[in-house]
C-alpha positions as CSV (number, residue, x, y, z in Angstrom):
1,M,0.0,0.0,0.0
2,S,1.5,3.3,-1.0
3,L,1.8,6.3,1.3
4,P,-0.6,9.3,0.8
5,N,0.7,11.8,-1.7
6,E,0.7,14.6,0.8
7,L,3.3,13.0,3.0
8,P,6.9,14.0,2.4
9,S,9.1,11.7,0.5
10,K,12.2,10.1,2.1
11,E,14.4,12.6,0.2
12,E,12.3,15.5,1.5
13,F,12.2,14.3,5.1
14,Q,15.9,14.0,5.8
15,E,18.1,15.5,8.4
16,T,19.9,18.6,7.3
17,P,23.6,18.0,7.6
18,S,25.5,20.2,10.0
19,T,27.7,21.7,7.4
20,S,26.0,24.9,6.5
21,C,28.6,27.2,8.2
22,S,31.5,27.7,5.9
23,S,35.0,28.4,7.2
24,S,35.1,31.7,5.3
25,E,32.2,32.9,7.3
26,T,32.9,31.6,10.7
27,G,36.6,30.5,10.8
28,V,35.4,27.0,11.8
29,V,35.8,24.1,9.5
30,I,32.9,21.7,10.0
31,K,33.4,18.1,9.1
32,P,30.8,16.7,6.7
33,H,28.6,13.8,7.7
34,L,29.4,14.4,11.4
35,D,26.5,12.4,12.5
36,D,28.0,9.3,10.8
37,E,30.8,9.2,13.3
38,E,30.8,6.3,15.7
39,D,29.5,7.1,19.2
40,G,29.2,5.3,22.5
41,G,31.7,3.1,24.3
42,R,32.8,2.6,27.8
43,E,34.3,6.1,28.3
44,A,31.3,7.7,26.7
45,W,28.9,6.2,29.1
46,M,31.2,6.9,32.0
47,T,31.3,10.6,31.0
48,L,27.5,10.6,30.7
49,A,27.1,9.2,34.2
50,G,29.6,11.7,35.5
51,A,27.9,14.6,33.8
52,F,24.6,13.4,35.3
53,C,26.1,13.6,38.9
54,A,27.6,17.0,38.3
55,M,24.4,18.4,36.8
56,F,22.4,17.0,39.8
57,V,24.5,19.2,42.1
58,Q,25.4,22.3,40.0
59,F,22.2,22.9,38.0
60,G,20.0,21.2,40.5
61,L,21.0,23.7,43.2
62,N,20.8,26.6,40.8
63,N,17.3,25.6,39.8
64,A,16.4,25.5,43.5
65,F,17.1,29.2,44.0
66,G,13.4,29.8,44.3
67,V,13.5,28.1,47.7
68,F,16.3,30.4,48.8
69,Q,14.4,33.4,47.4
70,A,11.3,32.6,49.4
71,Y,13.3,31.7,52.6
72,Y,15.5,34.8,52.5
73,E,12.5,37.1,52.1
74,T,11.0,35.8,55.2
75,H,14.1,35.3,57.3
76,Q,17.7,36.7,57.0
77,L,16.9,39.2,54.3
78,A,13.3,40.1,55.3
79,A,14.3,43.8,55.3
80,H,15.2,43.7,51.6
81,S,12.9,43.8,48.6
82,S,12.2,41.0,46.2
83,D,14.3,42.6,43.5
84,A,17.2,43.0,45.9
85,V,17.1,39.3,46.8
86,G,16.6,38.5,43.1
87,W,19.9,40.1,42.4
88,L,21.5,37.1,44.3
89,G,20.0,34.7,41.8
90,G,20.7,37.0,38.8
91,I,24.4,37.4,39.6
92,Q,24.7,33.7,40.3
93,Q,23.2,33.0,36.9
94,F,25.3,35.7,35.2
95,L,28.6,34.3,36.6
96,F,28.0,30.7,35.7
97,M,26.8,31.6,32.2
98,A,29.5,34.2,31.6
99,G,32.2,31.8,32.7
100,G,31.6,29.9,29.4
101,L,33.7,32.7,27.8
102,I,36.7,31.2,29.5
103,T,35.7,27.6,30.4
104,G,34.8,26.7,26.8
105,R,38.4,27.5,25.6
106,L,39.9,25.8,28.7
107,L,37.9,22.7,28.0
108,D,39.2,22.5,24.4
109,A,42.8,23.4,25.4
110,R,43.4,21.8,28.8
111,G,40.7,19.1,29.2
112,P,37.7,18.9,31.5
113,H,39.4,18.2,34.8
114,F,41.3,21.5,34.6
115,C,37.9,23.1,35.1
116,I,35.7,20.6,37.0
117,V,38.1,19.9,39.9
118,P,38.6,23.6,41.0
119,G,34.9,24.3,40.2
120,S,33.8,21.5,42.5
121,I,36.0,22.8,45.3
122,L,34.6,26.4,45.0
123,L,30.9,25.2,44.8
124,V,31.2,23.1,47.9
125,A,33.0,25.9,49.7
126,S,30.2,28.2,48.7
127,L,27.6,26.1,50.5
128,F,29.7,26.0,53.7
129,I,30.3,29.7,53.6
130,T,26.7,30.6,52.9
131,S,25.7,28.5,56.0
132,V,27.2,31.1,58.3
133,C,26.1,34.2,56.4
134,T,23.7,36.8,58.0
135,K,24.2,40.0,56.0
136,Y,23.2,40.8,52.4
137,Y,26.8,41.4,51.3
138,Q,27.8,38.1,52.8
139,F,25.2,36.2,50.8
140,M,26.2,38.2,47.7
141,L,29.9,37.1,48.1
142,G,29.4,33.6,49.5
143,Q,26.4,32.4,47.4
144,A,26.0,34.6,44.4
145,V,29.7,35.1,43.5
146,L,31.4,32.0,44.8
147,F,28.7,29.6,43.8
148,G,28.5,31.3,40.4
149,V,32.2,31.0,39.7
150,G,32.3,27.3,40.8
151,A,29.3,26.5,38.7
152,A,30.8,28.2,35.7
153,L,33.8,26.0,35.8
154,I,31.7,22.8,36.0
155,F,28.8,23.7,33.6
156,T,30.4,24.1,30.2
157,P,32.4,20.8,30.4
158,V,29.6,18.7,31.6
159,I,27.1,20.1,29.1
160,S,29.5,19.8,26.1
161,L,31.3,16.5,26.6
162,P,28.2,14.2,26.1
163,N,27.6,15.8,22.7
164,Q,31.2,15.0,21.7
165,H,31.0,11.4,22.8
166,F,27.6,10.8,21.1
167,P,27.6,12.7,17.7
168,R,24.9,10.5,16.2
169,R,22.7,10.7,19.3
170,R,23.3,14.2,20.6
171,A,19.8,14.8,21.8
172,M,19.7,11.5,23.7
173,A,23.1,12.2,25.4
174,G,22.1,15.8,26.2
175,A,18.8,14.6,27.6
176,L,20.3,12.0,29.9
177,A,23.0,14.3,31.1
178,I,20.8,17.3,31.8
179,S,18.1,15.1,33.4
180,G,20.4,15.1,36.4
181,S,19.6,18.8,36.8
182,G,15.9,17.9,36.7
183,L,16.3,15.2,39.4
184,G,18.4,17.6,41.4
185,G,15.7,20.3,41.0
186,V,13.2,17.8,42.4
187,C,15.3,16.6,45.3
188,W,17.1,19.8,46.5
189,P,14.1,21.9,47.4
190,I,12.7,19.0,49.5
191,I,16.1,18.2,51.0
192,L,16.6,21.9,51.9
193,Q,13.1,22.4,53.3
194,R,13.3,19.3,55.5
195,L,16.8,20.0,56.7
196,I,16.0,23.6,57.5
197,A,13.0,22.6,59.5
198,Q,14.9,19.9,61.4
199,V,18.4,21.2,61.9
200,G,18.3,24.8,60.9
201,F,19.5,26.8,57.9
202,G,23.2,26.5,58.8
203,W,23.4,22.8,59.1
204,A,21.1,22.3,56.2
205,L,23.6,24.0,53.9
206,R,26.5,22.1,55.5
207,I,24.9,18.7,55.0
208,S,24.1,19.8,51.4
209,G,27.8,20.6,51.0
210,F,28.8,17.1,52.1
211,I,26.3,15.5,49.6
212,S,27.6,17.8,46.9
213,A,31.2,16.9,47.6
214,A,30.6,13.2,47.3
215,L,28.6,13.5,44.0
216,L,31.1,15.9,42.4
217,A,34.0,13.6,43.4
218,V,32.2,10.8,41.5
219,A,31.8,13.1,38.5
220,C,35.5,14.0,38.5
221,A,36.4,10.3,38.5
222,L,34.1,9.3,35.7
223,I,34.3,12.1,33.2
224,R,36.7,11.6,30.2
225,P,37.4,13.9,27.2
226,R,36.9,12.5,23.7
227,F,39.6,14.6,22.0
228,P,43.1,15.2,23.3
229,P,43.9,18.8,24.5
230,R,45.0,21.1,21.7
231,K,46.6,24.5,21.5
232,A,44.4,27.1,22.9
233,T,42.5,29.1,20.2
234,P,43.4,32.8,20.3
235,F,40.6,34.7,22.0
236,L,39.9,36.8,19.0
237,D,39.5,33.7,16.9
238,T,36.8,32.5,19.2
239,L,34.8,35.6,18.4
240,K,34.5,34.5,14.7
241,C,31.3,32.7,15.6
242,F,29.7,36.2,15.7
243,K,30.2,36.2,11.9
244,D,28.0,33.1,11.6
245,P,24.3,34.1,11.2
246,Q,23.2,30.7,12.4
247,W,25.2,30.9,15.6
248,L,24.0,34.4,16.2
249,L,20.3,33.6,15.8
250,L,20.5,30.5,17.9
251,A,22.6,32.1,20.6
252,F,20.4,35.2,21.0
253,G,17.3,33.0,20.8
254,V,18.6,30.7,23.6
255,S,19.6,33.8,25.7
256,L,16.1,35.4,25.5
257,S,14.2,32.1,26.0
258,T,16.2,31.0,29.0
259,A,16.0,34.5,30.6
260,G,12.2,34.3,30.3
261,C,11.6,30.7,31.3
262,F,13.4,31.0,34.6
263,M,10.8,33.5,35.9
264,P,8.3,30.9,37.0
265,S,10.9,28.6,38.6
266,F,12.3,31.6,40.7
267,F,8.9,32.9,41.8
268,I,6.6,29.9,42.0
269,T,7.4,29.3,45.7
270,L,6.9,32.9,46.6
271,R,3.6,33.0,44.6
272,A,2.4,29.9,46.4
273,I,3.0,31.6,49.7
274,H,1.0,34.6,48.6
275,L,-1.8,32.3,47.6
276,G,-1.9,30.8,51.1
277,A,-0.3,27.4,50.4
278,G,1.6,27.4,53.8
279,D,4.2,24.7,54.0
280,L,3.1,23.2,50.8
281,A,4.5,26.2,49.0
282,F,8.0,24.8,49.3
283,Y,7.1,21.7,47.3
284,T,5.7,23.6,44.2
285,L,9.2,24.0,42.7
286,S,9.9,20.3,43.2
287,I,6.6,19.5,41.4
288,L,7.6,21.8,38.5
289,L,11.1,20.4,38.2
290,G,9.8,16.9,38.6
291,A,7.5,17.4,35.7
292,S,10.5,18.8,33.8
293,M,12.1,15.3,34.0
294,V,9.5,14.1,31.4
295,G,10.7,16.8,29.0
296,R,14.4,16.2,29.6
297,L,14.0,12.6,28.8
298,A,11.7,13.2,25.9
299,A,14.4,15.4,24.4
300,S,15.9,12.3,22.9
301,L,13.1,12.4,20.4
302,G,15.0,15.3,18.8
303,D,17.3,12.8,17.1
304,I,14.2,11.6,15.3
305,T,12.1,14.8,14.7
306,G,15.0,17.2,14.4
307,R,16.7,18.9,17.3
308,F,16.0,22.4,16.1
309,N,12.3,21.5,15.3
310,L,11.6,20.2,18.8
311,N,13.5,23.0,20.5
312,I,11.5,25.7,18.7
313,V,8.2,23.9,19.5
314,S,9.1,23.6,23.2
315,T,10.1,27.2,23.4
316,L,6.9,28.4,21.9
317,C,4.9,26.2,24.3
318,V,6.9,27.7,27.3
319,G,6.0,31.2,26.3
320,I,2.4,30.4,25.6
321,L,1.9,28.6,28.9
322,I,3.4,31.5,30.8
323,L,1.1,34.0,29.1
324,T,-2.1,31.9,29.1
325,F,-1.7,29.9,32.4
326,W,0.6,31.6,34.8
327,V,-0.7,35.1,34.2
328,P,-4.5,34.5,34.8
329,L,-4.3,31.8,37.5
330,R,-6.1,32.8,40.7
331,N,-5.5,30.0,43.4
332,F,-3.0,27.4,44.6
333,D,-4.7,24.5,42.7
334,Q,-4.3,26.3,39.4
335,L,-0.7,27.0,40.3
336,L,-0.1,23.3,40.8
337,G,-1.7,22.7,37.4
338,F,0.6,25.2,35.9
339,A,3.7,23.5,37.4
340,V,2.6,20.1,36.0
341,A,1.9,21.5,32.5
342,Y,4.9,23.8,32.3
343,G,7.5,21.4,33.6
344,P,7.8,19.1,30.5
345,F,8.3,22.0,28.1
346,F,10.7,23.7,30.5
347,G,12.8,20.5,30.5
348,L,12.7,20.1,26.8
349,L,13.9,23.7,26.2
350,F,17.0,23.2,28.4
351,S,17.9,19.8,27.1
352,L,18.0,20.8,23.4
353,N,19.9,24.0,23.5
354,T,23.4,22.5,23.6
355,P,22.7,19.6,21.1
356,C,21.5,22.3,18.7
357,M,24.7,24.2,19.1
358,A,26.8,21.0,18.7
359,Q,24.9,20.3,15.4
360,I,26.3,23.5,13.8
361,S,29.8,23.2,15.3
362,A,32.9,21.2,14.5
363,P,33.6,18.5,17.1
364,D,36.7,20.2,18.5
365,Q,34.9,23.6,18.6
366,V,31.8,22.4,20.6
367,G,33.3,23.6,23.9
368,A,34.3,27.1,22.7
369,R,31.2,27.8,20.7
370,T,28.9,26.5,23.5
371,G,30.8,28.5,26.1
372,M,30.5,31.6,24.0
373,M,26.7,31.0,23.6
374,F,26.3,30.8,27.4
375,A,28.5,33.8,27.9
376,L,26.2,35.8,25.6
377,N,23.3,34.4,27.7
378,A,24.9,35.8,30.9
379,P,23.8,39.5,30.7
380,F,20.3,38.5,29.9
381,N,20.1,36.3,33.0
382,L,21.8,39.0,35.1
383,V,19.0,41.5,34.5
384,A,15.9,39.3,33.8
385,V,15.3,38.0,37.4
386,P,15.9,41.3,39.1
387,I,13.6,43.0,36.6
388,A,10.9,40.4,37.4
389,G,11.6,40.9,41.1
390,A,11.2,44.7,40.7
391,I,7.9,44.1,38.9
392,V,6.7,41.9,41.7
393,S,7.8,44.4,44.4
394,A,6.3,47.4,42.6
395,H,2.8,45.9,42.2
396,P,1.3,44.4,45.3
397,G,-0.7,41.2,45.4
398,E,-1.2,39.1,42.3
399,A,-0.7,42.0,39.8
400,G,3.1,41.8,40.2
401,F,3.3,38.1,39.5
402,R,1.0,38.5,36.4
403,L,3.0,41.4,35.0
404,A,6.3,39.5,35.6
405,G,4.7,36.6,33.7
406,V,4.0,38.8,30.7
407,F,7.6,39.9,30.7
408,G,8.9,36.3,30.8
409,G,6.5,35.0,28.3
410,C,7.3,37.7,25.7
411,L,11.0,36.9,26.1
412,C,10.4,33.2,25.4
413,L,8.3,33.9,22.3
414,T,10.9,36.3,20.9
415,G,13.6,33.7,21.5
416,A,11.5,31.1,19.6
417,V,11.3,33.4,16.6
418,L,15.1,33.8,16.5
419,M,15.7,30.1,16.8
420,A,13.2,29.5,14.0
421,G,15.4,31.9,11.9
422,A,18.5,29.8,12.5
423,R,16.6,26.7,11.6
424,L,15.2,28.1,8.3
425,R,18.7,29.2,7.3
426,M,19.8,25.5,7.6
427,D,16.8,24.3,5.5
428,P,13.8,26.4,4.5
429,R,11.6,23.3,4.0
430,L,9.1,22.9,6.9
431,T,9.2,19.1,6.6
432,A,13.0,18.8,6.9
433,R,14.4,17.1,10.0
434,V,16.7,19.8,11.3
């Protein structure tokens, strides 16, 4: 039985090769048929397991900042406004994203352990130092700055290496690695809330530090580079990616969408408190990030449907859900419904950004180009959360949360449009698997 005429033919529905960036435009020579390279192997799976452990700690704790935001506003930093507390999260985000400007080049030139080992030490030290902080400037230095720098040294290697080890199954590798952040996002808010209630804030952070140290030690032992270190690329040469229209569209699209999509995760706990949820408020972030696990694992479908295609759809859905669900909701039950509906698309968005960048990069340039993308992302994340916090502070009651949602949703939709531009430059056919 023949297929209906309206379905695309095999030739039409094919994956666009990752060779559209010419060296004359970008300074990067991209090998043809990159997805035909062999992937997998013992060291590849070891690296994937190590990346999972590192993401559980680094990105999991970063995703749990909403718990810190809500706790600080009612305890140590109660005298400060929401936007002032939001600057802690904004600077933390800025530093760990901006660090990609350096860590991407270090990864390619010196190998992953040159970054991950000192980053792990700084991140664990940050938790112990924050446990004794009482003043705003102390939290700024101990949590925002120290955690941000440590996270920066860890993030780019663990997000880039799985894509190098699995060139044919990038979406699958990225999904499994970043699912560690989703599981961490589920566990850390519950761990912190329970520990704070039982042993107090100080020991809650110290116990979290011991857990983090153990998992990061496992990550350091397991992670392996695929390519040997090479001579460091001159810094000015790394800027050649700004001449690549595909890189620019994808990088700016990712920057806007991630800046917007963090708004609900940072403020969902605080909004639950405003809606009268009581102690249940501290579990809303875990519910959202638990639902994101579905999306993070489903991101492996990008190897079938096209990584860019799935990423654009997920980003559009994130923006639409913020504008049509977060903005008009009126009670805690509806907030829980939003968390369950939003989580999968939130997880999809984060799992596919790096595989998309790897798809348009040479294998030995993945670290540098991914790091540069996240460095570009940094200033957007620096200002987005404090702006949302200022909106919440300036408008009492639910109005502030709704207006902050409009701000975040519009950023996501704009980012989706830019990513669609990058995808169409690769192949203008809507049926192409890109």
